[in-house]
Phi, psi and omega in degrees: 000127184269163177300321180295323178297313180296316182296315179292326176299312181296316180297317179298316181296318180297315181293320179296324180285343178080020181264145170277165179299319180295322178297319180294318179301317179296319180292326179295332180297332176294339178259016181060035176243115185248100178231167177263167176298326179297320178295318178299317177298325177297319176297317184286339179263351180086007179285331176223161184246133180274161177275173184297321180299316180293321179298313180296318179297318179295321178298320178293317180298319182276001180058042177262096185292324182227087182298337180295331176297326180294332181269003179085009177269122183293144177282160181247133181284164179296325178296316178295320179298318179298322177295320178296317179298318178296318180301319181296336180275350183286152172279183184300317180298314180299318178295321177298319179297313180297317180298320179298311180296316181298316179295319178296318180294322178296318177298316180299317180293322177297315178296320180296315179297319180294317182291325178290330180287337183256005179294132180264137178288107184266131179285143179296143180253167174295144178283131181249131181277336180208160181291323178196164178279145179287136179243353184273351179220165173276117183271127180266165177299325179296320178294320179297315179298318179300312179298317179297319179299316179297315182292331180274352181285119181293335181274358183287000000 
């Protein structure tokens, strides 16, 4: 994340929130952060970099619950976080096993997505009861009925 990304993020949040620079400076004092409007403009233009405390306070003021979403970094659910914590407790063998399964599943999903993307919409065809008519014998009506009965049998 670059300084310019953070600065434009801060400026966008302030404008979206409808606060003037002076209003934000006053609100920051509640978080024991004492800066001037000029310093805030420096943060928003990328001329200076704010510390983590000021960044968190500004996010709270602007009601930005998850600033990582603004930077395009996906948030992680508590379930995913618990899985990461469990993974960290594994020994080398356990991590190798998890990595193997994870890589195979990722490959399977990629193949599945690729195969679904190339599926051609096939038009329904007429139902055919046999591949071809027999020519080596004389076919009777009874034989035709028998074959049709077999082909029409749902349990066949």
